[in-house]
C-alpha positions as CSV (number, residue, x, y, z in Angstrom):
1,M,-16.5,-13.5,-6.7
2,N,-18.6,-12.7,-3.5
3,N,-15.2,-12.5,-1.3
4,I,-14.4,-10.6,2.0
5,I,-12.0,-8.0,1.5
6,L,-10.0,-6.3,4.4
7,A,-8.3,-2.8,3.2
8,I,-5.6,-1.4,5.4
9,S,-4.3,2.2,5.4
10,A,-2.3,4.3,7.3
11,H,-4.4,7.3,6.5
12,P,-7.8,8.4,5.4
13,D,-7.5,8.6,1.6
14,D,-4.7,6.2,1.0
15,I,-6.9,3.6,-0.5
16,E,-8.7,6.0,-2.6
17,F,-5.5,7.4,-4.3
18,A,-3.7,4.0,-4.4
19,C,-6.3,1.8,-5.3
20,G,-10.0,3.5,-5.4
21,G,-10.7,2.2,-8.9
22,T,-10.0,-1.3,-7.9
23,M,-12.1,-1.1,-4.8
24,F,-14.8,0.4,-6.6
25,K,-14.6,-2.7,-9.2
26,L,-14.6,-5.3,-6.2
27,K,-17.5,-3.7,-4.8
28,E,-19.5,-3.7,-8.1
29,K,-18.4,-7.5,-8.2
30,G,-20.5,-8.2,-4.8
31,N,-17.7,-8.3,-2.6
32,S,-17.9,-7.5,1.0
33,I,-15.2,-4.6,2.1
34,F,-14.1,-3.6,5.5
35,L,-11.5,-0.9,6.1
36,I,-8.9,-0.2,8.8
37,V,-7.4,3.3,9.2
38,A,-4.5,3.4,11.4
39,T,-4.1,7.2,11.8
40,N,-6.3,10.2,12.0
41,G,-4.4,12.1,9.2
42,E,-4.8,15.2,11.0
43,N,-1.1,16.4,9.8
44,G,-1.8,15.9,6.3
45,F,-4.3,18.7,6.0
46,K,-3.9,21.0,2.7
47,I,-6.8,23.6,3.0
48,G,-5.9,26.0,5.7
49,H,-5.1,26.1,9.4
50,Q,-7.5,24.0,11.7
51,P,-7.4,23.0,15.5
52,R,-6.3,19.5,15.7
53,K,-9.5,18.1,16.8
54,K,-11.5,19.9,14.1
55,R,-8.5,18.6,11.6
56,I,-9.5,15.0,13.0
57,K,-13.2,15.4,12.6
58,I,-12.8,16.5,9.1
59,R,-10.7,13.7,7.9
60,H,-12.7,11.1,9.7
61,D,-16.1,12.6,8.0
62,E,-14.4,12.6,4.6
63,Q,-13.1,8.8,4.9
64,L,-16.9,7.9,6.2
65,K,-18.1,9.6,2.9
66,S,-15.9,7.9,0.9
67,A,-16.9,4.6,2.7
68,R,-20.4,5.3,2.0
69,L,-19.9,5.6,-1.6
70,L,-17.9,2.5,-1.6
71,G,-20.4,0.5,0.3
72,I,-17.8,-0.4,2.9
73,K,-19.3,-2.6,5.7
74,K,-17.2,-1.0,8.4
75,V,-14.4,1.5,9.0
76,Y,-12.2,0.7,12.1
77,F,-10.5,4.1,13.0
78,L,-7.2,3.0,15.3
79,N,-7.0,6.7,16.0
80,Y,-2.9,6.9,16.2
81,R,-1.3,10.1,15.7
82,D,-0.5,11.2,11.9
83,G,3.1,10.9,11.1
84,Y,3.9,9.1,14.3
85,L,2.8,5.5,13.6
86,A,5.0,2.9,14.8
87,Y,5.4,-0.9,14.4
88,T,4.4,-2.2,17.8
89,D,3.0,-5.5,19.1
90,K,-0.1,-3.6,20.0
91,L,-0.5,-2.4,16.4
92,R,0.1,-5.9,14.9
93,D,-2.4,-7.5,17.4
94,Q,-5.0,-4.9,16.7
95,I,-5.0,-5.7,13.1
96,A,-4.8,-9.5,13.6
97,K,-8.0,-9.3,15.9
98,I,-10.0,-7.6,13.1
99,I,-8.9,-10.1,10.7
100,K,-10.1,-12.9,13.1
101,Q,-13.4,-11.0,13.4
102,V,-13.7,-9.9,9.6
103,K,-12.3,-13.4,8.2
104,P,-11.1,-11.7,5.0
105,D,-10.2,-13.7,2.0
106,L,-8.2,-10.9,0.4
107,V,-5.9,-8.2,2.4
108,I,-5.2,-5.1,0.5
109,T,-2.4,-2.7,2.0
110,F,1.0,-1.0,1.3
111,D,3.7,-3.0,0.2
112,P,6.3,-4.0,3.1
113,A,8.7,-5.1,0.5
114,N,9.0,-1.4,-1.1
115,C,12.2,0.0,0.5
116,S,13.3,1.8,-2.4
117,F,12.9,5.3,-0.9
118,E,12.4,7.2,-4.2
119,S,9.4,9.0,-3.0
120,I,9.1,10.8,0.4
121,N,5.1,10.3,0.2
122,L,5.3,6.7,-0.8
123,S,7.9,5.9,1.5
124,H,6.4,7.7,4.4
125,H,7.1,6.6,7.9
126,D,3.5,5.8,8.5
127,H,3.2,3.8,5.4
128,R,6.0,1.7,6.1
129,A,4.8,0.9,9.8
130,I,1.4,-0.1,8.5
131,A,2.8,-2.4,6.0
132,E,5.0,-4.4,8.2
133,A,2.3,-4.7,10.8
134,S,-0.4,-5.7,8.4
135,F,1.8,-8.4,7.0
136,D,2.7,-9.9,10.4
137,A,-1.1,-9.4,11.5
138,V,-1.8,-11.8,8.9
139,F,0.4,-14.5,10.4
140,A,-0.7,-13.8,13.8
141,A,-4.3,-14.2,12.9
142,R,-3.7,-17.8,11.4
143,N,-1.8,-18.9,14.4
144,R,-3.4,-21.0,16.9
145,Y,-1.8,-19.6,19.7
146,L,-0.5,-15.8,19.7
147,L,-4.3,-14.4,20.1
148,A,-7.2,-15.7,21.5
149,G,-10.0,-16.8,19.0
150,K,-10.3,-19.1,16.2
151,P,-7.3,-18.9,13.6
152,H,-8.2,-17.5,10.3
153,A,-5.9,-17.9,7.1
154,V,-6.1,-15.1,4.3
155,K,-5.6,-16.3,0.8
156,T,-4.2,-13.4,-0.7
157,F,-2.3,-10.1,-0.4
158,Y,-2.8,-7.3,-2.8
159,F,0.1,-4.9,-2.0
160,Y,-0.2,-1.5,-3.5
161,G,2.6,1.3,-3.1
162,T,4.7,-1.2,-4.9
163,S,8.0,-0.8,-6.6
164,K,7.8,-4.5,-8.0
165,P,4.3,-4.9,-9.5
166,N,3.3,-8.2,-11.1
167,H,-0.6,-7.2,-11.5
168,F,-2.1,-4.4,-13.3
169,E,-5.8,-3.9,-12.6
170,N,-7.8,-2.4,-15.5
171,I,-9.8,0.5,-13.9
172,T,-10.5,2.3,-17.2
173,E,-14.3,1.8,-16.6
174,Y,-13.9,3.2,-13.1
175,I,-11.8,6.1,-13.5
176,D,-14.5,8.6,-12.8
177,N,-15.6,6.4,-9.6
178,K,-12.0,6.7,-8.5
179,I,-12.1,10.4,-8.8
180,D,-15.5,10.6,-7.2
181,L,-13.8,8.7,-4.0
182,I,-10.7,11.2,-4.0
183,R,-13.1,14.1,-4.3
184,T,-14.6,13.2,-0.7
185,H,-11.1,13.9,0.8
186,R,-11.4,17.7,-0.1
187,S,-8.6,18.3,2.5
188,Q,-6.1,16.7,0.6
189,Y,-6.1,19.0,-2.6
190,H,-6.6,22.8,-3.5
191,D,-7.7,22.4,-7.0
192,E,-10.1,19.7,-8.4
193,K,-8.9,20.2,-11.9
194,S,-5.2,19.5,-11.0
195,M,-6.3,16.5,-9.0
196,K,-8.1,15.1,-11.9
197,D,-5.4,15.7,-14.5
198,W,-2.8,14.3,-12.0
199,V,-4.9,11.1,-11.4
200,K,-5.4,10.4,-15.1
201,S,-1.8,11.1,-15.8
202,H,-0.5,8.8,-13.0
203,L,-2.8,5.9,-14.0
204,S,-2.1,6.1,-17.5
205,S,1.8,5.6,-17.1
206,Y,1.8,2.1,-15.4
207,T,1.2,-0.3,-18.6
208,K,0.2,0.0,-22.3
209,K,-2.2,-2.7,-21.9
210,F,-5.0,-0.4,-20.3
211,K,-5.9,3.2,-20.7
212,Y,-5.9,3.8,-16.7
213,S,-4.8,1.0,-14.3
214,E,-3.9,0.5,-10.7
215,Q,-0.8,-1.6,-9.9
216,F,0.0,-4.2,-7.1
217,R,2.2,-7.0,-6.2
218,V,-0.1,-10.1,-5.7
219,V,1.0,-12.7,-3.1
220,E,-1.0,-15.7,-2.9
221,I,-0.5,-17.1,0.8
222,K,0.4,-20.7,0.6
223,Q,-0.1,-23.0,3.4
224,P,3.5,-24.7,4.7
225,F,1.2,-28.1,4.9
226,K,-1.8,-29.6,3.1
227,G,-4.9,-29.7,5.2
228,K,-7.3,-27.5,7.2
229,I,-6.4,-25.6,9.9
230,K,-8.3,-26.7,13.0
């Protein structure tokens, strides 16, 4: 494949929990991967009390450890406050500028169309904000005039955290790799066995086609006209 992939998350660990198996599979196929993490994740800390600065450092370190396992080329920390991420023009433009730098073929992020509000974790304030900002950043990046720099047109979205999946990625071969990625985020769970059991149970429930899978809503981004953007 040898594509360039930009994954966009609200928090450290979003990518690993939502689509770590797929990410590892894409890396094994020779794709180049970049990652944006919008917030510091300091308020989603589950292993005892630590001062805010210490929590931020721990979560950054965990994300960087995971990124090394995935062979991620670069992690862009935007350093927003966890739980207070808002869709602003600034956030959209930050993401769009990174898209112009990285020039990804594929963007992987939360599904902006998931408005079911059936899960307070999935429909988290920050998840909704990053989903919409990422969607609009792809438009801004391909526009000639919104931001400085040469336009770049992303080809495909892979939306995770979706309530209307149209694609199930077989990660049976990569389930242990996914668990290894999640394991780096030690601040997010108390007991490793319960984490493994939850992951395997969760990923075996999406489809009967595969033992373990991750689900996405895949959207091909069509040009409004034929021809190359100059």
